[in-house]
N, C-alpha and C positions, 0 to 999 in steps of 0.2 A: 836703482836705475829704472826698474819697472814702474815704480811710483811716479817718477818724473814723466815717463811716457804716458801714464794714465792721466796725470794732471794736464799734460799738454793736449791730449785728445779731448778731455773735458773742456778745456779752454777753447779749443778750435770749434767744438760743437756749440758752445755758448756764443761764440762770435758769429757762427752761421745763423743761429737762432735770432740774434740781434739784427743781423742784416735782413733776414726775412721779415721781421717786425718792421724795420725801417721801410722796406719796399711796400709792405701792406699799408702802412700809415701814409706814405706818399700817394699810393693809389686812392686811398680814401680821401685825402686832401684834394686831389684832382677831381674826384667825383663830386665832392661838396662844392668845389668851385664851379663845376658845370651846372649843378643844380641851382646854385645862386644866380648864375647868369641867366638860366631859363626863367626863374621866378622873377627876376628883375625885368626881363623882356616882356613877360606877360603883364606885370604890374604897369609898365610904361604903356603898353598897348591898351590896357583897360582904362588908364587915366586919360587917354586920348579920345576914346570913343566909348559909347555905351555898349554893354554886353549883358546878355540875359541867359539864364539857365532855366530849363524846364525840367522839373524833377517829378517823377511819378512814384507815389508811395507804393511799396511792394505789398503792403497789407490790405489797404482799402482801395487802391487803384486811382486815388484822387491825384490830379496833377496840380502842381504849383509852380509859379514862375518867380524867379529871383532875378531882379535887375540890379546891375552895378553900374553906376555912372560916376564919372570924374571929369574934371576940367583942367587939372594941373598935373605936371610931371612930378612924381615923388622926388623929394630931395634926400640926399644922403647925409 
C-alpha cells in the first residue's frame, strides 16, 4: 500500500513538472511571436524609408555611418 502511495506521489509530481514545462514553453512561444512581430515591423519600416546608423568605435573613436535603404515591402 505504501508503495502505491509513493508511486502515486511521484506520478503527481511528474504531472506538475510537465505542466510547468508546458507553461514555460507557452510563455517562450508568446515571447518569440512578439519578437517576430517587432522584427517584421522594423523590416517593413526600413523597406519604406531609408535609415542610417552612426556607430563610434570604442577603441579608436572613429565614427562610421551605415545606411540601409529599400524600396519594397518584404514578402513572406
